[in-house]
C-alpha positions as CSV (number, residue, x, y, z in Angstrom):
1,M,-46.2,13.3,-27.2
2,S,-48.9,15.6,-25.7
3,T,-51.2,12.7,-24.8
4,V,-48.5,10.4,-23.2
5,P,-48.5,11.8,-19.6
6,E,-52.2,11.2,-19.1
7,I,-52.2,7.8,-20.8
8,Y,-49.1,6.8,-18.9
9,Q,-50.8,7.6,-15.6
10,T,-54.0,5.7,-16.6
11,G,-51.9,2.7,-17.4
12,M,-50.0,2.8,-14.2
13,K,-53.2,3.0,-12.2
14,H,-54.5,0.0,-14.0
15,L,-51.3,-2.0,-13.5
16,A,-51.7,-1.5,-9.8
17,G,-54.6,-3.9,-9.8
18,A,-54.6,-5.9,-12.9
19,D,-52.8,-6.9,-16.1
20,L,-52.7,-4.4,-18.9
21,L,-53.7,-4.8,-22.5
22,V,-52.5,-2.0,-24.8
23,D,-54.2,-1.8,-28.2
24,F,-52.7,0.6,-30.7
25,S,-55.3,-0.1,-33.4
26,N,-56.7,3.5,-33.2
27,V,-53.4,5.2,-32.8
28,E,-52.6,7.4,-35.9
29,A,-49.1,8.6,-35.0
30,V,-46.3,7.7,-32.5
31,D,-43.0,9.1,-31.5
32,S,-40.2,8.1,-29.0
33,S,-42.4,9.1,-26.1
34,A,-44.6,6.0,-26.8
35,V,-41.5,3.8,-26.6
36,S,-40.6,5.3,-23.3
37,M,-44.1,4.8,-22.0
38,L,-44.2,1.2,-23.0
39,L,-40.8,0.6,-21.4
40,A,-42.0,2.2,-18.1
41,W,-45.1,0.1,-18.2
42,T,-43.1,-3.0,-18.9
43,R,-40.8,-2.3,-15.9
44,A,-43.8,-1.6,-13.7
45,A,-45.6,-4.8,-14.8
46,Q,-42.6,-6.9,-14.1
47,K,-42.1,-5.3,-10.7
48,Q,-45.7,-5.8,-9.7
49,G,-46.0,-9.4,-11.1
50,R,-48.4,-8.2,-13.8
51,N,-48.6,-9.0,-17.5
52,L,-48.4,-6.4,-20.2
53,Q,-49.7,-7.3,-23.6
54,V,-49.4,-5.0,-26.6
55,E,-51.6,-5.5,-29.7
56,N,-51.6,-3.8,-33.1
57,M,-48.3,-2.1,-32.6
58,P,-47.8,0.4,-35.5
59,D,-44.9,-0.2,-37.8
60,G,-43.5,3.2,-36.8
61,L,-43.4,2.2,-33.2
62,K,-41.8,-1.1,-34.0
63,S,-39.2,0.7,-36.0
64,L,-38.4,3.1,-33.2
65,A,-38.1,0.3,-30.7
66,H,-35.7,-1.5,-33.0
67,L,-33.7,1.6,-33.6
68,Y,-33.3,2.1,-29.8
69,G,-32.5,-1.6,-29.3
70,V,-35.4,-2.2,-27.0
71,D,-37.8,-4.1,-29.3
72,A,-37.1,-7.4,-27.5
73,M,-38.0,-5.8,-24.2
74,L,-41.5,-4.7,-25.4
75,A,-44.3,-7.2,-25.3
76,A,-45.6,-7.1,-28.8
C-alpha cells in the first residue's frame, strides 16, 4: 500500500504518451490498493485510447480482483 501512490503516478504519466505494460513478476505482496491502481489505469487507458497490458499477475491479486468482481475488467 505504501508504494502505490508513487507507482500510480508513474503509470499515469506513462499512459499520457504511450501504452502501458505492467509486469508483476518482481512483486512479492499485494493488497486491495493494487486492484484499485489497476482499475484506475484501466479507466485512464480507455479514456486516452491507450492499451494496458498486465503480465505475471500474482494469484493473490487475481483472487482479490475476483472477490471484488472486477477480474473481467482488468487486462490480465
